[in-house]
N, C-alpha and C positions, 0 to 999 in steps of 0.2 A: 109535576113535583106535589107531595101530598099537601093536606090541608094542616097552616101553620099554625099553631097552639101559641098564649101568650105563655108567660111566664107565672110561676106559681106566683099568686099574692102576697103572701110570705116573705118572698126576696124583694123589702121594701131599700134596702141598701143601695144607694147608687154604684153596682160596680159592673164594669166591661172586663170580662177575662177570657181570653183565649188562649189554647194549648195544654200539655200536658203537665203530667208533674215533674217533667226534666226541663223542657223549655216553653215559656210562658211569658204573656205579656197582661197588665192589667192596670186601668183606671181605678180610682176609685174615690169617691166625693170625701173629701175631710168635712168639709161643709159647703156654704152657695159661694160658688166662684173660686172655691179651691179643692184642687184635685191633687193625691198620690199617685204617681209614675211609676212602676215598677216592674221590673221583666228578669228570667234570670235565663242563661243561656250556658248553664255549668263554670266553666272557666269566669265569663264576663258576666256581672251584674248590673242592674239600674235603679237609683231606687232615688227620686226626686219630687218635688214639689211645684204644681203647674199652676197658673190661673189663665180659668177661661168660662165663661160662663155657663149656668146650667142648659140654658138656651142654645149653644154651641152644643154639649153635650147629647140634648135631645136630639138635634138635626143630625149631629154625628152616626147616631144609633138609627134612625130613620135613613139616610143614605146607607151604613153597613146592610142594613135590614134589604132594601130594594136591589143593592150591587149583589147580595147572596140570592136572592129569590129570582135574578134574572133568567130566564130560561137559557141555557145554552154558556152562560157563566163567560161570557168574553173574561178577558185582563182587563182590571179595573184597579183606580186608584180613590183613598180620598185622605182628607186629613182631619182632625179633629176641630181645629180653630182655625179659619184663612187670615189671622192676625200675626203678627209677627212673632209671637211669642209660641208658636203651633209645637205641641211639643212632640209630637205620635203623626207621623203619616204610615198608613198601613197599604199595600197593595195584594190581591189576591188576583192565583194564577188559576186557572181550571185544569183539572186533573179528573177527570170522569165524572161521577158521582162528589169530588171529594174538591175544596178548594186549600189552596198551600198560600197560607199567607206571608207577605214578606214586611218584618216592620223596621221602620228606622225612627229610632227615638232621640230629641235632644232635648237635653236641659235647657238651653239657651234659644229655643226656637228657631229665627231665622238664622243665626249663626251655627254654622254645622262642623266646626271644628270640633268640638267635642260631641261623638254621637258614637252611638249604638246601632247595627243591624242587625236581623236576624230573621232566618225561613224558619217559619213552623210547618208541621205537619208532614203533608195534607192532611184535614180532619175532613168530615163529612159535612157538608152543608149545613146542614139540620142542625149540627152543634153548634157551628157559628153564629146561625139564626137563633139559637138560643137565648147564646151569651149577649147576643146585641137587642135582641126582646126584652131581657132581666134588666138592661140600662133605662132601655125608654120607659117601662113600665115603670121603673123607680124615680121617672125624673116627672112621666105625665100625669 
């Protein structure tokens, strides 16, 4: 895999966004400990506030980077927060040099009665890596 770059230093707003113009998911830091979770899958959308620490978001970014950067990229899954209020779970499925993210959103954390799941991509691993690098660099 080629040498990875950090995100440009001008990208200091803490945002994690993966997808394309039609189907995407994003975490955006509103203020310390407060995040906006949004997704668009055409007919279905999600937009809600979630509370988890900046340290949890930084840990998520670092784990996501490691997951994308794993040689051979076996199937893997991770959550933003280990707490009961976790709003987002992402699973990555390898597709050659690409990864297909499967996203599970729930505004009520552990209560998955109200949820949205969507498959994105597949996208180049480098594109997913850069999305997590931007979040990491903004929080680091």
